[in-house]
Each structure stands twice: as structure tokens, then as C-alpha cells.
FIKOLZA-843539 format. One record per atom (N, C-alpha, C, CB): residue number from 0; atom name; x, z, y. Coordinates in pm, whole numbers, plus 50000, padded with zeros to 5 digits. Glycine has a CB too. Layout:
 num atomo     X     Z     Y
 NUM    CA     X     Z     Y
...
***
This chain:
 num atomo     X     Z     Y
   0     N 25967 08629 03002
   0    CA 25975 08617 03141
   0     C 26103 08556 03185
   0    CB 25958 08744 03202
   1     N 26107 08498 03303
   1    CA 26216 08414 03346
   1     C 26318 08514 03419
   1    CB 26161 08291 03445
   2     N 26411 08450 03487
   2    CA 26527 08529 03543
   2     C 26486 08604 03667
   2    CB 26647 08436 03577
   3     N 26362 08583 03716
   3    CA 26317 08641 03841
   3     C 26322 08797 03825
   3    CB 26168 08589 03878
   4     N 26385 08867 03918
   4    CA 26390 09013 03912
   4     C 26250 09081 03901
   4    CB 26461 09063 04036
   5     N 26242 09178 03811
   5    CA 26121 09252 03788
   5     C 26164 09394 03753
   5    CB 26032 09187 03676
   6     N 26061 09481 03780
   6    CA 26095 09623 03744
   6     C 25959 09688 03694
   6    CB 26160 09708 03878
   7     N 25957 09762 03595
   7    CA 25858 09853 03550
   7     C 25854 09986 03632
   7    CB 25883 09882 03407
   8     N 25731 10008 03675
   8    CA 25706 10141 03754
   8     C 25580 10195 03696
   8    CB 25690 10121 03921
   9     N 25572 10340 03703
   9    CA 25452 10402 03664
   9     C 25354 10395 03793
   9    CB 25483 10553 03613
  10     N 25261 10307 03788
  10    CA 25162 10284 03887
  10     C 25027 10335 03846
  10    CB 25153 10142 03917
  11     N 24939 10361 03934
  11    CA 24797 10395 03885
  11     C 24747 10276 03797
  11    CB 24693 10420 04013
  12     N 24668 10308 03701
  12    CA 24624 10199 03609
  12     C 24540 10097 03676
  12    CB 24548 10253 03494
  13     N 24488 10127 03795
  13    CA 24407 10033 03865
  13     C 24494 09926 03931
  13    CB 24321 10105 03969
  14     N 24627 09944 03937
  14    CA 24720 09843 03992
  14     C 24795 09787 03878
  14    CB 24817 09902 04098
  15     N 24781 09672 03856
  15    CA 24853 09593 03744
  15     C 24998 09564 03781
  15    CB 24780 09455 03716
  16     N 25020 09524 03913
  16    CA 25149 09481 03951
  16     C 25134 09420 04095
  16    CB 25208 09379 03845
  17     N 25244 09375 04136
  17    CA 25252 09308 04276
  17     C 25385 09243 04291
  17    CB 25231 09412 04396
  18     N 25386 09152 04387
  18    CA 25519 09097 04425
  18     C 25550 09110 04567
  18    CB 25528 08956 04391
  19     N 25679 09103 04603
  19    CA 25718 09110 04741
  19     C 25849 09030 04755
  19    CB 25733 09258 04789
  20     N 25907 09027 04867
  20    CA 26045 08964 04877
  20     C 26143 09064 04933
  20    CB 26044 08834 04969
  21     N 26258 09051 04883
  21    CA 26359 09147 04924
  21     C 26414 09102 05066
  21    CB 26476 09156 04813
  22     N 26524 09173 05115
  22    CA 26573 09138 05242
  22     C 26640 09008 05259
  22    CB 26657 09233 05283
  23     N 26667 08938 05147
  23    CA 26721 08803 05138
  23     C 26614 08700 05125
  23    CB 26815 08791 05024
  24     N 26488 08744 05111
  24    CA 26378 08654 05086
  24     C 26342 08612 04952
  24    CB 26399 08546 05152
  25     N 26428 08675 04852
  25    CA 26405 08645 04716
  25     C 26279 08722 04661
  25    CB 26529 08679 04637
  26     N 26202 08659 04573
  26    CA 26084 08725 04525
  26     C 26122 08834 04423
  26    CB 25986 08621 04462
  27     N 26046 08938 04411
  27    CA 26064 09051 04321
  27     C 25920 09089 04274
  27    CB 26142 09176 04394
  28     N 25911 09119 04144
  28    CA 25788 09153 04084
  28     C 25796 09300 04031
  28    CB 25756 09052 03971
  29     N 25693 09377 04063
  29    CA 25677 09517 04005
  29     C 25557 09513 03909
  29    CB 25654 09631 04123
  30     N 25580 09557 03783
  30    CA 25483 09557 03683
  30     C 25456 09702 03650
  30    CB 25526 09477 03561
  31     N 25338 09729 03604
  31    CA 25292 09869 03571
  31     C 25335 09905 03427
  31    CB 25132 09883 03586
  32     N 25424 10005 03428
  32    CA 25485 10060 03296
  32     C 25372 10126 03207
  32    CB 25604 10174 03328
  33     N 25264 10153 03271
  33    CA 25159 10228 03183
  33     C 25064 10127 03110
  33    CB 25068 10329 03275
  34     N 25091 09997 03129
  34    CA 25008 09885 03070
  34     C 25086 09828 02952
  34    CB 24976 09770 03179
  35     N 25020 09755 02877
  35    CA 25078 09693 02753
  35     C 25156 09577 02792
  35    CB 24972 09650 02652
  36     N 25246 09533 02704
  36    CA 25321 09417 02722
  36     C 25237 09294 02749
  36    CB 25403 09397 02607
  37     N 25134 09277 02680
  37    CA 25038 09165 02699
  37     C 24980 09165 02841
  37    CB 24924 09174 02594
  38     N 24930 09291 02883
  38    CA 24882 09299 03014
  38     C 24989 09265 03117
  38    CB 24828 09433 03036
  39     N 25107 09309 03096
  39    CA 25214 09284 03196
  39     C 25249 09134 03196
  39    CB 25344 09371 03165
  40     N 25243 09071 03081
  40    CA 25273 08931 03077
  40     C 25167 08848 03162
  40    CB 25275 08883 02927
  41     N 25037 08887 03154
  41    CA 24937 08819 03233
  41     C 24957 08848 03381
  41    CB 24797 08861 03188
  42     N 24997 08973 03414
  42    CA 25025 09010 03552
  42     C 25140 08928 03606
  42    CB 25056 09158 03565
  43     N 25251 08919 03519
  43    CA 25364 08840 03560
  43     C 25325 08697 03587
  43    CB 25472 08845 03457
  44     N 25248 08638 03511
  44    CA 25207 08496 03535
  44     C 25123 08491 03656
  44    CB 25130 08435 03414
  45     N 25045 08588 03677
  45    CA 24952 08587 03800
  45     C 25045 08597 03926
  45    CB 24841 08718 03797
  46     N 25140 08687 03929
  46    CA 25229 08704 04037
  46     C 25324 08585 04060
  46    CB 25305 08826 04014
  47     N 25362 08506 03955
  47    CA 25437 08390 03968
  47     C 25357 08283 04044
  47    CB 25481 08342 03834
  48     N 25226 08287 04023
  48    CA 25133 08198 04092
  48     C 25136 08220 04246
  48    CB 24989 08221 04037
  49     N 25134 08345 04280
  49    CA 25143 08379 04422
  49     C 25272 08337 04479
  49    CB 25123 08525 04444
  50     N 25374 08355 04408
  50    CA 25509 08320 04453
  50     C 25516 08167 04475
  50    CB 25619 08367 04348
  51     N 25471 08092 04379
  51    CA 25481 07950 04380
  51     C 25394 07892 04503
  51    CB 25432 07893 04239
  52     N 25277 07965 04541
  52    CA 25198 07919 04651
  52     C 25254 07963 04786
  52    CB 25058 07968 04635
  53     N 25361 08043 04787
  53    CA 25413 08091 04915
  53     C 25335 08200 04977
  53    CB 25421 07983 05010
  54     N 25254 08271 04903
  54    CA 25168 08371 04961
  54     C 25237 08492 05017
  54    CB 25074 08414 04864
  55     N 25359 08522 04950
  55    CA 25429 08640 04994
  55     C 25475 08635 05140
  55    CB 25546 08663 04906
  56     N 25487 08515 05196
  56    CA 25527 08503 05330
  56     C 25415 08483 05423
  56    CB 25620 08397 05344
  57     N 25293 08483 05377
  57    CA 25169 08470 05462
  57     C 25118 08614 05491
  57    CB 25053 08382 05387
  58     N 25143 08665 05605
  58    CA 25098 08801 05644
  58     C 24952 08816 05658
  58    CB 25160 08840 05771
  59     N 24874 08702 05660
  59    CA 24727 08713 05671
  59     C 24670 08714 05530
  59    CB 24666 08595 05756
  60     N 24740 08690 05433
  60    CA 24689 08676 05287
  60     C 24684 08822 05224
  60    CB 24792 08574 05194
  61     N 24559 08856 05186
  61    CA 24534 08975 05115
  61     C 24439 08948 04994
  61    CB 24477 09080 05209
  62     N 24488 08976 04878
  62    CA 24403 08935 04761
  62     C 24279 09024 04745
  62    CB 24486 08939 04628
  63     N 24292 09154 04776
  63    CA 24181 09242 04753
  63     C 24142 09325 04876
  63    CB 24213 09331 04640
  64     N 24049 09418 04864
  64    CA 24009 09508 04971
  64     C 23958 09426 05101
  64    CB 24132 09602 05008
  65     N 23882 09326 05077
  65    CA 23818 09256 05182
  65     C 23914 09184 05272
  65    CB 23738 09346 05259
  66     N 24035 09158 05224
  66    CA 24129 09091 05310
  66     C 24105 08941 05324
  66    CB 24265 09116 05261
  67     N 24182 08880 05405
  67    CA 24158 08735 05440
  67     C 24230 08656 05317
  67    CB 24227 08692 05599
  68     N 24155 08560 05262
  68    CA 24217 08478 05160
  68     C 24235 08340 05217
  68    CB 24132 08475 05030
  69     N 24336 08268 05165
  69    CA 24357 08132 05221
  69     C 24251 08029 05190
  69    CB 24484 08080 05173
***
């Protein structure tokens, strides 16, 4: 993984991870500590794609739960 901040948290196993931005607008990734390193690597890559597309700053974007997708 690169230098982007990340943290492992015990999340429900239905949540693999997510990204958000801190008060300075810097991206931050939360990964599920209950999952394997391989699963977290895939989640990390997935979250990096969201960051690269700027979806963290789009309040209308929701990936799941019937949300609006770009």
C-alpha cells in the first residue's frame, strides 16, 4: 500500500472498508481488521479508485443502498 493514511478497524464483516477525507481534505481509508490481508488489498485498491475519481467530494454519490451513482 502507498503512503496514503489508512487504519484497520473492527467493522461488521459486511463492510469491507471505506474512504473519507479529513478536515484538510486529505483522503483516508478505513479497512476491516476482521478480513484477510488479501481482502484488504482488494478493498484498498477499490477505495483508491474512488479517491482518483473524486467521488469523496461528491455528496450525491452513494455506492450502495439504492444511492445515486454518477
